[in-house]
Legacy VTK file of the C-alpha trace (Angstrom):
# vtk DataFile Version 3.0
C-alpha trace
ASCII
DATASET POLYDATA
POINTS 443 float
0.000 0.000 0.000
1.484 3.349 -1.085
1.263 6.129 1.516
1.568 9.917 1.397
3.381 12.491 3.511
1.386 13.343 6.646
-0.643 10.129 6.560
-1.129 8.105 9.765
-2.544 4.631 10.281
-2.804 1.873 12.866
-0.594 -1.156 12.331
-2.173 -4.580 12.418
-1.612 -6.254 15.797
-0.247 -9.398 14.132
2.531 -7.323 12.528
3.596 -5.790 15.837
3.367 -9.007 17.861
6.152 -10.627 15.853
9.328 -9.160 14.343
8.533 -6.190 12.109
10.812 -5.461 9.150
11.575 -1.885 8.116
13.496 -1.410 4.857
14.854 1.858 3.501
16.307 2.106 -0.009
18.097 5.271 -1.127
19.232 6.456 -4.540
21.572 9.469 -4.325
24.956 10.629 -5.698
26.344 10.547 -2.138
26.078 8.367 0.964
23.061 8.683 3.262
22.897 7.034 6.699
19.606 5.708 8.073
19.114 5.729 11.858
16.406 4.867 14.379
15.798 6.875 17.590
13.840 5.417 20.522
12.041 8.358 22.178
10.075 8.733 25.407
6.684 10.392 25.907
8.363 13.832 25.789
10.004 13.141 22.399
13.429 12.849 24.013
15.876 10.003 23.530
14.985 7.378 26.144
18.651 6.416 26.448
21.728 6.808 24.239
21.630 3.025 23.806
18.332 3.427 21.923
19.889 5.325 19.048
20.525 2.562 16.520
22.753 3.437 13.569
25.898 2.285 11.723
28.090 2.676 14.812
25.634 1.106 17.309
23.725 -1.562 15.477
21.350 -2.772 18.189
19.548 -1.610 21.323
20.575 -3.289 24.610
18.270 -6.299 24.307
18.099 -6.388 20.521
14.567 -4.959 20.303
15.838 -2.638 17.553
18.478 -4.057 15.226
20.156 -2.649 12.138
20.548 -5.960 10.344
22.175 -4.594 7.204
22.920 -1.247 5.593
24.416 -2.406 2.275
22.923 -1.877 -0.244
19.716 -0.946 1.652
19.097 -0.361 5.365
17.130 -3.150 7.023
15.876 -2.802 10.608
14.318 -5.676 12.567
11.949 -4.484 15.317
10.531 -6.446 18.252
8.031 -3.812 19.370
6.468 -6.001 22.057
9.822 -6.235 23.865
10.567 -2.504 23.972
10.587 -0.840 27.413
7.216 0.790 28.109
9.034 4.143 28.399
9.869 4.006 24.686
6.814 5.651 23.138
8.083 6.334 19.659
10.632 5.164 17.091
11.756 7.828 14.619
13.550 6.842 11.420
15.879 9.469 9.977
18.133 9.859 6.936
21.290 11.963 7.262
24.113 13.352 5.113
27.481 14.266 6.618
26.986 17.978 7.479
30.505 18.824 6.250
29.564 17.797 2.707
28.274 20.369 0.229
25.341 18.246 -0.913
21.834 18.529 0.489
18.682 16.438 0.360
17.669 18.443 -2.698
19.992 16.157 -4.705
18.175 13.056 -3.411
16.965 10.945 -6.344
14.642 8.746 -4.308
14.101 7.380 -0.810
11.654 4.529 -0.256
10.633 3.307 3.190
8.820 -0.008 3.462
7.145 -0.955 6.757
5.539 -4.344 6.318
3.184 -3.912 3.352
3.202 -0.105 3.570
5.433 1.954 1.230
6.393 5.635 1.502
8.558 7.474 -1.051
10.326 10.844 -1.164
12.481 12.693 -3.715
14.759 15.731 -3.636
11.890 17.877 -4.951
10.439 17.753 -1.422
13.499 19.509 0.078
15.960 22.375 -0.297
19.149 22.714 1.788
18.385 20.176 4.518
20.956 17.584 5.589
18.543 15.340 7.532
15.068 13.939 6.900
12.826 12.625 9.663
11.236 10.019 7.406
8.614 8.339 9.555
7.731 7.303 13.079
6.176 4.339 14.820
4.354 5.437 17.968
2.101 4.059 20.692
-1.512 5.256 20.936
-4.466 3.694 22.759
-2.607 0.430 23.194
-1.711 0.100 19.521
1.330 0.889 17.403
0.730 3.396 14.627
2.732 4.582 11.644
3.110 8.278 10.848
4.775 9.567 7.666
6.712 12.761 8.375
9.034 13.497 5.467
10.240 16.527 7.426
13.574 18.167 6.586
15.995 19.198 9.333
19.094 21.393 9.184
22.387 20.169 10.613
23.523 16.553 10.555
23.004 13.402 12.571
24.699 14.967 15.612
22.326 17.959 15.440
19.341 15.624 15.343
20.710 13.697 18.326
20.971 16.965 20.285
17.417 17.866 19.168
16.233 14.627 20.771
18.150 15.381 23.984
21.087 13.051 23.407
24.773 13.766 23.934
27.351 13.846 21.152
30.620 12.116 22.036
33.599 14.447 21.705
36.034 13.417 19.001
39.583 12.563 19.967
42.230 14.953 18.704
43.917 13.455 15.690
47.671 13.240 15.536
49.110 15.475 12.818
50.004 13.504 9.701
53.413 13.871 8.066
51.830 13.919 4.678
48.272 13.158 3.668
47.674 9.510 2.912
46.015 10.399 -0.360
49.211 12.180 -1.438
51.220 9.102 -0.488
49.050 6.992 -2.779
49.402 9.541 -5.581
53.182 9.371 -5.251
53.731 5.661 -4.549
50.661 3.747 -5.806
48.657 5.993 -8.148
46.638 3.010 -9.413
45.089 2.731 -5.925
44.185 6.400 -5.343
40.482 5.827 -6.003
40.444 2.873 -3.591
42.220 4.932 -0.933
39.559 7.639 -1.254
36.736 5.098 -0.956
38.370 3.485 2.075
38.699 6.917 3.688
35.024 7.695 3.057
33.934 4.395 4.604
36.116 4.915 7.677
34.777 8.449 8.158
31.218 7.177 7.785
31.804 4.609 10.543
33.656 7.175 12.726
36.882 5.206 12.308
38.987 7.779 10.468
40.892 8.748 13.645
41.247 5.190 14.966
44.729 3.718 15.052
45.098 -0.052 14.859
47.475 -2.704 13.630
46.146 -4.386 10.507
46.722 -7.966 9.381
45.743 -9.838 6.232
45.409 -13.632 6.048
45.184 -15.278 2.607
43.949 -18.788 1.840
46.597 -20.574 -0.268
44.931 -23.979 -0.466
44.576 -25.708 -3.834
40.900 -24.830 -4.244
41.976 -21.175 -4.443
43.974 -21.832 -7.641
41.331 -20.231 -9.852
41.130 -17.164 -7.607
44.886 -16.649 -8.007
45.052 -17.237 -11.765
42.064 -14.942 -12.401
43.748 -12.135 -10.454
41.081 -12.053 -7.742
43.572 -12.512 -4.896
45.719 -9.625 -6.156
42.507 -7.570 -6.392
41.809 -8.452 -2.761
45.302 -7.253 -1.799
44.711 -4.014 -3.724
41.421 -3.414 -1.915
42.565 -4.355 1.576
45.886 -2.462 1.520
44.376 1.086 1.516
42.142 0.153 4.440
45.056 -1.294 6.384
47.349 1.702 5.933
44.569 4.092 6.968
44.648 2.368 10.363
48.364 1.666 10.710
50.889 4.503 10.979
53.604 2.168 9.655
51.781 2.180 6.290
52.284 -1.569 5.945
49.959 -4.559 6.032
51.246 -7.604 7.904
50.328 -10.690 5.888
50.060 -14.476 6.269
49.281 -17.313 3.853
47.920 -20.666 4.944
46.970 -24.094 3.668
47.843 -27.159 5.784
50.729 -25.082 7.141
50.886 -21.334 7.661
53.592 -18.783 6.980
54.077 -15.089 7.643
54.933 -13.370 4.381
56.623 -10.018 3.936
54.452 -6.996 4.650
52.420 -5.449 1.845
53.885 -1.967 1.270
53.601 0.891 -1.190
56.633 -0.546 -2.971
55.344 -4.094 -3.549
51.547 -3.871 -3.514
51.192 -3.763 -7.315
52.524 -7.313 -7.848
52.532 -8.726 -4.317
50.826 -12.033 -5.121
53.119 -12.736 -8.069
56.438 -11.752 -6.472
56.337 -11.981 -2.669
58.286 -14.957 -1.254
58.534 -16.499 -4.718
54.875 -15.928 -5.574
51.621 -17.718 -4.860
52.559 -20.978 -6.587
55.519 -21.369 -4.264
53.285 -20.594 -1.279
51.014 -23.465 -2.284
53.959 -25.847 -2.694
55.485 -24.957 0.671
52.237 -24.935 2.648
50.795 -28.225 1.315
47.942 -26.774 -0.699
45.836 -29.942 -0.649
44.403 -29.109 2.752
43.423 -25.994 4.715
44.104 -25.645 8.418
42.650 -22.372 9.720
43.526 -23.007 13.401
47.255 -23.086 12.582
47.284 -19.579 11.150
44.870 -18.249 13.801
47.335 -19.431 16.457
50.259 -17.845 14.614
48.501 -14.486 14.303
47.526 -14.461 17.998
51.077 -15.272 19.112
52.597 -12.687 16.767
50.549 -9.784 18.089
50.251 -10.721 21.773
53.379 -12.763 22.513
51.181 -15.461 24.060
51.796 -19.154 23.583
48.406 -20.473 22.573
47.763 -23.710 24.517
47.178 -26.975 22.708
43.662 -28.243 22.168
43.086 -31.581 23.883
40.392 -34.232 23.529
38.553 -35.015 26.742
36.681 -38.297 26.896
32.966 -37.791 27.570
31.760 -41.358 27.102
32.768 -44.809 26.032
32.913 -43.833 22.357
32.784 -40.027 22.523
35.131 -37.166 23.291
35.105 -33.380 23.365
37.818 -30.976 22.257
38.719 -28.208 24.668
41.419 -25.774 25.753
42.916 -25.840 29.268
41.487 -22.352 29.849
38.300 -20.868 28.403
39.872 -17.439 27.843
43.300 -16.017 27.083
45.038 -14.192 29.946
45.016 -10.378 29.823
47.785 -8.694 27.845
49.210 -5.190 28.148
48.262 -4.053 24.650
46.442 -0.767 24.107
46.406 -0.805 20.297
43.706 -2.993 18.721
44.385 -5.442 15.911
42.085 -5.868 12.914
42.550 -9.188 11.092
41.069 -9.454 7.583
40.934 -13.140 6.704
39.910 -14.452 3.246
38.971 -18.062 2.526
37.065 -20.022 -0.094
35.620 -22.416 2.478
36.070 -26.133 2.831
36.332 -25.538 6.582
36.644 -28.756 8.587
38.351 -27.757 11.868
35.120 -26.311 13.230
35.558 -27.151 16.920
39.122 -25.820 16.980
38.137 -22.565 15.262
35.311 -21.966 17.730
37.569 -22.710 20.707
40.280 -20.324 19.475
37.881 -17.480 18.644
36.226 -17.872 22.067
39.630 -18.090 23.807
40.875 -14.929 22.051
37.735 -12.899 22.858
39.565 -11.390 25.858
42.332 -10.116 23.556
42.352 -6.824 21.603
41.953 -8.667 18.270
38.937 -8.465 15.958
38.567 -11.139 13.260
36.804 -10.217 10.006
36.406 -13.379 7.920
35.499 -12.979 4.234
34.404 -15.886 2.073
35.215 -15.553 -1.619
33.874 -17.840 -4.329
33.540 -20.931 -2.176
31.235 -22.943 0.064
31.160 -25.053 3.244
32.315 -22.259 5.540
31.344 -24.237 8.628
32.138 -22.507 11.913
32.755 -19.184 10.152
29.063 -18.970 9.232
28.073 -19.527 12.864
30.255 -16.839 14.428
27.316 -14.505 15.114
25.774 -17.196 17.325
28.976 -18.381 19.008
28.156 -18.399 22.718
30.402 -18.039 25.744
32.661 -15.248 24.505
33.934 -12.341 26.594
32.764 -9.994 23.810
31.727 -10.561 20.188
35.118 -10.510 18.454
34.432 -11.822 14.943
32.278 -11.363 11.866
31.806 -13.225 8.570
30.282 -12.551 5.187
30.595 -14.396 1.883
30.715 -13.274 -1.750
30.354 -15.452 -4.826
32.764 -13.103 -6.572
34.821 -10.202 -5.274
33.413 -8.090 -8.100
29.751 -8.679 -7.239
29.777 -5.621 -4.980
31.494 -2.262 -5.377
34.655 -1.328 -3.524
32.622 1.088 -1.364
30.192 -1.691 -0.438
33.078 -4.033 0.358
34.647 -1.500 2.728
31.293 -0.958 4.436
30.816 -4.711 4.857
34.322 -5.109 6.297
33.678 -2.302 8.787
30.184 -3.449 9.760
30.956 -4.825 13.235
34.431 -3.455 14.003
33.099 -0.149 15.485
30.821 -1.993 17.922
33.683 -4.243 18.993
35.919 -1.206 19.579
33.270 0.349 21.811
32.946 -2.807 23.914
36.708 -3.339 24.067
37.239 0.242 25.298
34.522 -0.062 27.936
36.183 -3.206 29.303
39.679 -1.714 29.323
40.989 -4.095 26.660
42.303 -1.221 24.515
43.207 2.408 25.142
40.527 5.107 24.994
42.356 6.786 22.102
42.253 3.696 19.881
LINES 1 444
443 0 1 2 3 4 5 6 7 8 9 10 11 12 13 14 15 16 17 18 19 20 21 22 23 24 25 26 27 28 29 30 31 32 33 34 35 36 37 38 39 40 41 42 43 44 45 46 47 48 49 50 51 52 53 54 55 56 57 58 59 60 61 62 63 64 65 66 67 68 69 70 71 72 73 74 75 76 77 78 79 80 81 82 83 84 85 86 87 88 89 90 91 92 93 94 95 96 97 98 99 100 101 102 103 104 105 106 107 108 109 110 111 112 113 114 115 116 117 118 119 120 121 122 123 124 125 126 127 128 129 130 131 132 133 134 135 136 137 138 139 140 141 142 143 144 145 146 147 148 149 150 151 152 153 154 155 156 157 158 159 160 161 162 163 164 165 166 167 168 169 170 171 172 173 174 175 176 177 178 179 180 181 182 183 184 185 186 187 188 189 190 191 192 193 194 195 196 197 198 199 200 201 202 203 204 205 206 207 208 209 210 211 212 213 214 215 216 217 218 219 220 221 222 223 224 225 226 227 228 229 230 231 232 233 234 235 236 237 238 239 240 241 242 243 244 245 246 247 248 249 250 251 252 253 254 255 256 257 258 259 260 261 262 263 264 265 266 267 268 269 270 271 272 273 274 275 276 277 278 279 280 281 282 283 284 285 286 287 288 289 290 291 292 293 294 295 296 297 298 299 300 301 302 303 304 305 306 307 308 309 310 311 312 313 314 315 316 317 318 319 320 321 322 323 324 325 326 327 328 329 330 331 332 333 334 335 336 337 338 339 340 341 342 343 344 345 346 347 348 349 350 351 352 353 354 355 356 357 358 359 360 361 362 363 364 365 366 367 368 369 370 371 372 373 374 375 376 377 378 379 380 381 382 383 384 385 386 387 388 389 390 391 392 393 394 395 396 397 398 399 400 401 402 403 404 405 406 407 408 409 410 411 412 413 414 415 416 417 418 419 420 421 422 423 424 425 426 427 428 429 430 431 432 433 434 435 436 437 438 439 440 441 442
């Protein structure tokens, strides 16, 4: 059912009793963020934790969840579980206020709430940076939908202040010797456009001032042969390198290859990025020969990466007998001991699947959840990802320290979409890690 600006209607009780899906699709020549604000009876933010957006993807008990924001924003709402003090949910679209564009350049915005559809275009606006699109609100025991389509000056921070929230002060950035974009122009001009896109994605996720060590892990098992010969692995290096050097002041990307065995390769740098896969350590064919490409052993390289960054000796996994014909794999300790490391580590890990060491992977990811390491696993052109696909539901961790997504082909999404996918859960992990003292407040 197509709705108009200003229209209000009661939602069917069956829709609000179960999980309600809210989709927002935007067409514009610039990026627009979609957010949801949980307001009280006085139209003030009930709590900062009830502002759900790219940098805080769920309310405390998951009643409001931003499930995905690439290519469209998808919210999952459990209205029946919201605190009674939350009287209204406002959905807003925002442009970075420092950008010259305004909502007047908006091509289209379509909000879908269940079977109801509401659309806007730039003709409805002038110089506004924010649109309050619609609201779900309580009235007479029911949930109702109101279509606002109201423009608002300022940006997302201004709207947060309007709703009575507090804007976190930004950390002072360290002065840069020379802009990173200039470095790419001088040393790797073929990657300038990727560096710009990586910078935009980091700014969007409020990560542009974050400093971290970056690591890249590459599957070198035999099933990856086609990915190497087609140039897809070199493309992955090209895409990941700009992201890594944005985080790391050393402007290098520490790199590992693995199959049955694992090996730390030389760092990806401005000097070798253009032909890294072909030349580094004799090239990818030699990696496969040395690492026994007929088999992939993810736990081996996970252990090596943990030890490299933390100095810890990762304990051996043992089998404990649980019955006459059954046993259970476990580590001597559930969690890693604390380490004195204030700089976080982001590990970008590509694989084409065929994962068989599921128990060991789960044990190691759970064990390392007390460490300042976030694991971003990326499946490329494969299948049977096993434990990697279940990371979102992995119980018993200190904090959620890993994410996974899979692509049939690296080229099926744009570079901008890839960067957004890679940064989807890292900001939330940083926030939790800071609050628990696992990393420094400036990270």
